[in-house]
N, C-alpha and C positions, 0 to 999 in steps of 0.2 A: 504494500500500500504506500502511496506517496503522501507526503505531508499535506499537500493541498486537498487530497481526497479525504484525509482524516479530519481536516478542519471543516470541510463541507458537511461531513457526516455529523460532526459535533454540533454545527449550527442547526441541522435538522433535528437532532435529538433535543437540543435546547428548546426549539420551537414546540416540539411535541410535548415536552414536560411543562412548558409555560401554558399551554392550552388547557391543561388540567382534565383532559378527557380520558386519560389512561386509568386502568385499574391499579390498585396498589402493587400487585405483582408486575404488571406491565411497566409501571413507572420505575420500579426497582430494577428491572431488567435493562431499561434504557439508561438508568443512572450508572449501572455497572459497566455497560458498554461504553458510555461516555468517559468513565474513569480510566478504562483501558486505553481509549483513544488519547486521552490527555497524557497518560504515561508515555505512549508512543511518540506523541508530538514533542514532549519535553526532552526525551532521549535524542530525538532527531535534531532538535535545536541545539542541544548541548554538543553534539558531534560537529555541527556546522560552526558553532562558536569556537571550538578548539581549533578547527582548521583556519578560521579567520585570524585567531590570535597568533598563528605561526607565520602569517604573512608579514614579512619584515621589509624594511626599506634599506637598500644598500646603495649609497650614493644617491643618484637620481632614479634608480630602478627599484622595482619591487620584485621579490621572488617568494615562492611558497616553499617552505621547508616541510619535510615529512613530519607531521605533528606527532605521530606515534613514536618516532625515534626521539624527537625532542622531549616528549613526556618521559620516556624511559631514561634518557640521559639526565634530565633534571632530577628525577627521583633517585637515581644512583648518586648524583652529586650531593643531594640532601642527606642520603643515608650515610655517605662517607663522612660528611661533616659531623653528623650526630654520633656515628659509631667510633670515630677516632678518639681513643682515650686521652684524657688530659693528663699530662705528666704532673704529678703532685710536686709542689714546691717543698722545700725543706720544712717549712712551717706547717704543711699539710700532712706530713708523714705520720703514720701510725706509730712508728718506732722512733721516738725522739730520744735523743741522748739525755739520759737522766741527769747529767751534770748541768744542763741548761736551766 
C-alpha cells in the first residue's frame, strides 16, 4: 500500500465514524483499521524523514548518503564513546596509599 492510499482510506474511515451510522462493532472495526493505517503512515514518514536528514550539502552541491550506513556508523561511534572506560585518576583509585 502506498502512503497516499493509506491517507485516503483514513479520510474515508474518519468520515464514516463522524457520520455516526455504524454499529458499535462496526465503529470499533473501523477504528482498529484506522489505527493500523496510522501506524503504517507514521512508519513510512519516519523512513522518509531519515532519508531526508542524510541529504547533506557539500560545497554548492547536495548529495544523498546511504542513511542506513550513516545510522549504523553513528550508533557505533556513540557506543564506542560510552563503552571506552575512563582511566581513574590517582585520587579515584580504590587502593590508595594508606600513608596519604
